N, C-alpha and C positions, 0 to 999 in steps of 0.2 A: 360786220356790212355797213350799212353805210344810214347817217339820221338826215340826207338831204328831206328836205318838207316840199311837198308840194307850192305854189304863188299866193302866199296870203291865207290868213285864217278860213276865207269865209269863201276860197275860192270856189266851192261847191254853185255859189248863189249866183257864176259867171253864168249859168247853163238854164237855157230853159225850162227845157221842163222837170229838171232836179227845181229850181225857183217857186214853179208851177203847185210842184205836190209841195215845196217844201211849207210854202205861203198858206195854200187852202187846208191843209192839216195844223195848221197853226190858231187859222180861225175856227174852225170846227171841234177842237180839242178845247179850248177856251168855252165852246158853249156846252163840250161835254162834262166839264169840271163841274159849269154854273147849274146843269142839270141832276150832276151826280151830290153838288152837297143840297143841291134843293130836295131830291128822294131821301139823305140822310137826316134832314134836317125834317123831313115831313114823316119819318115815320118816329123818329124821337118824339114827337109832337100828337102821331097817333097812337105811343106803346108804353114810352118811358121805360125800352126794355134793350138792353145790351145787347141779349144774346137775338131779338129785330131785326133790331139796325143790324148786324154782324147778318143777320139769314136773307135780307136784301142781297147784301153787296155777297152772301155767297152765289145767291139765286144770276147772279149776273156771273159769277164766274163759274163756274157750274158747267155751262157752257163749252168751255175753254176747256175742260179735264175730259170730256167726256168726246168733243168734236173735231180736238184742238191738232191732231195730228192728222186726221181728214181735213182738216181744214189746209194741212200743210201739204198734203199731196194733189188737190186740186191747185194749188196757187199754182203748182210745178205743172201741174199737167193743160191748163187752159194761161188765157191771157187774163194778165194780173189788171191790166188796165180799167177789164168789164168789170171784173170782181169788186171792182172797189165800188166804180158807177151803180151794183147791184144791190151790192149787202146799202152803200149809202141814200142809196134812194130809200131799201129800206127802214132805214134807221130811221131815218125826218119823219115818213109815216106814224112808226109806234112812239116817235117824239110830240106829234099832233095830236094821238088818239091819247095819249097821257095825256096833253093839255086842255083836252075834248072831257076825260074826266075829271080836272082840278076845277073845271068852270061848272061843270055842272052840278057841283054836289056829290057827284058819283064817288067820287074816290075813297074805298078804303085799302085796309092792308095785304090783304087777300090779293087783291088788284094789284096795288105795286110789284109784291114778290109776281106774282105773272107780266109784268108786263121788263122788268128788270131780268126777267132769263129770257123773253124776248130780245130786247139788246144783248145781254152776251151771244148767244145763238150768229146775229150780224157780226158782234164785233169781234166777234173767233173769224171768222173771216176776214174782217175787213185788216186788222191788226199785219195779220200773217201777210195779206197780200200788198198791204205797203212795205210794212220792214223789206220783205223782198223785192219791191220796184226797187226801191230806191239805191242801191249800190247799183243798183243798173244802170242808173242813167250818170254817171259820172264814169270817168278814168280810174283806170284799177290803183294809182299813186293818192286818188281822193279820197280814196274808200274810209278811210277814218278820220279827214274830215264832215264826210258828208256823214257819216256815223254821229259825232260828236255834234254838229247844226243838227241833228235830226233833237240828239240830248237836248241843246239848247232850246230847239223850238216847243218839245214838252214845258223846260221847265220856265220859260216865257208863258204858256198857260198855264202851269202852273199857279205862276203870279197874279196874273189878268185874273182866269177863271176866279177863284174862289174870292177877290177882291170884288168884280162884277156883283157877284153871286151875292158876299154878303151886305151890297147897297140894292141888289135888287128885293131879295129878299124882307128886305127892311123895309125897304118902299114899298114895294106890289108884290111880297109873299112870291110862293112857290109859282104862281101862273106865269108869274114876269120872268120866271129863271129859262121854264119851259119855254116860253115865246121869244125868248133872244137867243136859244139853241135851235129852234125850229128856221131862226135865220141865218145862222152860220152855216148849215147845210146846202145852203144855196150859192152860198162864195165855194163851199170845197167842190159841190158838182160841177159847178161851172170852170174850175181850173182843171180840172181832170178832164173833161172836155174839150179844155184848149190847149190840150199836150199833144205835140206831133210827134209819136211814136212810132216805127216800123214795123211791120207784121208779127208778131210773134210766131217761134218758132215751134212747131207743132210737136210735144212731147210724146214718143215711144209709146206706144199701149203697155200697157204691167196694169196686173192685176191689183187693185188693194193691197193687199195680203205682201205682195214680193215690192208693192212701192214704200208699203209701211217701212220693213224689216230691211230694204236699201239704207232706207234715209235712218233708222235709228242703229244697226249696223255703222256707216258710218260715225257717229258720232262714239260708237262705245270702242272704238277703233281708235282714236284720238285726244289722248290725256287733252291735249290743248281745244278742247271744246265739252266732252263731259265735267271736265273737273270743273270750270266754271258755268256751265248749266248746274250740275250737283249743289253746289255753295250758293246759287241763285236760288233752290227749291230752298234749302235750308233756313237761310235768309226769310224766302218770303212768309216762309210756315209759321216762324218765329217770329220775326220780328216786325215785318209791313203793317200786321193787323191793329198796330197804330195806328197809323192815320185812318182806318177806318172805324176806331171808332173815339176819335177826336169829336162828333157832337155829342157822344154823351159825356167826354172830358168837358166839352166846353158847359153844358149844362149841369151836370151834378156835383163835379168842381172847383166849377169856377162858378157859378152860378151867371152865367154870362147869358148876351142875346144868340138870333142868328147874326148880329153882325158880329159879333164878337168871336162865332165861332170862324166865321168867314176869314178875318185877321188873325183867326188863330191859324187859319192854311194858308194863306198868307207868308207867314211867319217860315213856312214849310216851303213854299215857291223863291223866296228869297234866297232864302242858301242853297238848292238846286239851282238858281239860275248863276250864279256866283260861283259853283261846281261845276258849272256845264261851261264858263267861259275858261274856266283853269283846264278842264280837261282838254278844251279846242285847242288850251296853245302847248299840250302837250301829247297829242297823236303822236307816241312812238309807240310801234310797237312793242320792243324789245322793256317796254317799262309797264307793261301792263298785268303782270302776273301780280307785281309790286304795290298799284295804285288798287287794284280788288280785296288784295290782304288789308289795307291800311285804312280803305274807305271802308271795306266792312269793321274792321275795330273799332275805328270812329262809330260808324254809326251804331255795334253793340253799346257802347259805352254812352253814348247818346240816349238812346232809350232806357236806361237803366237814371239816369239823371232824371229825365224828365220823367220819371214814375215817382221823381221823389218830390216837384215842386207844387207850389200848393197857390202858387198867387197868379196875375195874369201874364202881370211885367218876366217872370221866370220859366214861365210856361211858355212865352214865346221863342225868348231869348234860346232857350234850348233846342224848342221845334228849329230855328233857323239853322244849328249842326246835323240837327238829325237830317234836315231834307238836301242838306250839304251834302255829306256822308250818304244819304240812301243813292242819289243822281251819282255821286263821283264815282258809287260801285257799279250800279245800273249800266255806266256808260263805258266804264271799261270792257264789262261783261260782252256786251251786242258791240263792241267793237273784238274782239275777243273774237267772239265766234264771227262779225262779218266775217274777218282776213281769214279766217281757215275754211271757210266754209264754199263749197264749188256751186256754182251758179246751177247745173243743173237739179241740185239736193237743196238748196238754198228757204223753199219752202218752207220743206220738211224740218229741217235741223233750224231754222227761225222759231218756226211753233213749237218746237219742243222746249225751246226758252221761252216763248212766250207760256207756259203753261204755267211759269213763277206766278203768272199775274194771278190765276187761279189761285194757287195756293196762297195769296193774302188772303183773299177770302176765306177761301177754308179756317188757315189758324184763324180766320178773324172768328170764326163760331166756334171753335175748341177755346178762345182766349175770351171772348162773349159766355159762356159757357161758365168757363172758371172765374170767370170776374165776378159773377152771379152767385155762384156757391162758397167762391170765398167771404163774400158779403151777405149774406146766409148763414154763415161760422161767426163771421165777426157782429151779425146781431141775435145770436141764439136764436138763429128762425132753421127750421125743418128742411129736409128738402124740398119737399110738396108746397111748398110757400111761393103762391106767385111772384115774379121780381119786381111786379105793379107794387105791390105790400113793401118790399124793402128800403127799410128809411134811408132817406140820403146821405146822412154821414156815415153808414157801414155799405152806402153803395161806392162811395166816394174812399174808403179804406181798400174793396175789392179792387176797384182799379188800380191804386196805388203798389201792392203786392204784386199783383196779375201782368202786369207789366213791365214790374221790377224784373220778376221769374223768367219772362220771352225775354229781355235783352240780354240778361245771364245767361241764358241760352245760345243767345248766337254767337256771343263772344267765344261761350263755348268750341264753339264750331268752326266758327273758319279761326282759330287757334290753331285748331287742329287738321286744319285743311292747308295750311302753312310749304308742307311739304310738298305736296303735290304741287301746286300751285310754281314753288323755282321750277321743277321739271319742266313742265310746261316752254321755259326761255329760249331753249336751241327752236322750237321747232316755229313758233313766233316768231323769230332773227330770221328764218329760212321763208318763212310768206313774206315777211316785210321786205327780202330781196331780191324778191320775186319780179317776173316783168308784171 
């Protein structure tokens, strides 16, 4: 196959519709990151519990598990642009409700759970619609670049979002973060309205069961789809929960403030941004299996190393590595899936991959419970003791042990997938040399 590359690393941005959607989602995702940071910090302030921090993340992820595949069917059946407008307008309403509860002093842990669940329902639709729409806005030779630019945009938000969030929490509290996120919805909705797209072709009528079966059957028949998706699920459940527990790590292990937590999140964003630039410059199909394996192994070792840090500087430095490896892995997986997925099934296939995000939070619940259990054991306390009563030193040891075990599990899974990944190269070379 030829390795000829499309003109320029950022060539998809010359296309107006892609540029509008890409820039709008950068603005919106910065706001989303700010809200997630504020939400996690609020729960830590209210409960001091690893389990409850993870439970809120799980509440937001649960709809993706419950209706994620249904969202894929709807994205393939209806106009993707209109779905984006509806879901983002409702998400803005959710943010305004959250802000009102915080300003009135009526916010409680149970209300945070409910609001996180409501946002998760909307995110399940919005994420799938955006991921399925973006590759259709560019010519096929630019798909790898477009996916890499999506990753670059996400990483810009991971860098800018926590930075802004840390400043806003330190200066204005949670309410400042929510107000900032509300503003970003205006930018995104305006950009989507400004896009000029031809009318969407009506999908042929199918029952829900048949539509789901067609999408999942195609994934099962294509190793270049199910192998990277399965590995993304495994690392999502085992290693990615580290990100969900960062606010607890900041407070319990490092004894830092909300601003310090924001800087830790920035460390991950710095690594992710650097990795996305590297991925964009190396968007060659035949390299994807190797990149997935290398990034997965590096991420696993990074989580194990992070679990042993005890100072802010060392935690920050290792998180740069973890964030970079995480984004390189996710970008390579997404590019591989987008290149193989046919457009008529794209929503369903993307929704299957996107369920790995939900597994981040499922894993966070399991890891949170495990961390609290290890902490009780370290302190010599019984299982019935509330997590709020666990001494801080024991809680820190529970975090160290739990995260190390999670990283080791990721490494075992990644090494076990090497042979399967190598077997997908022929299929990718055919796709890369296609029309």
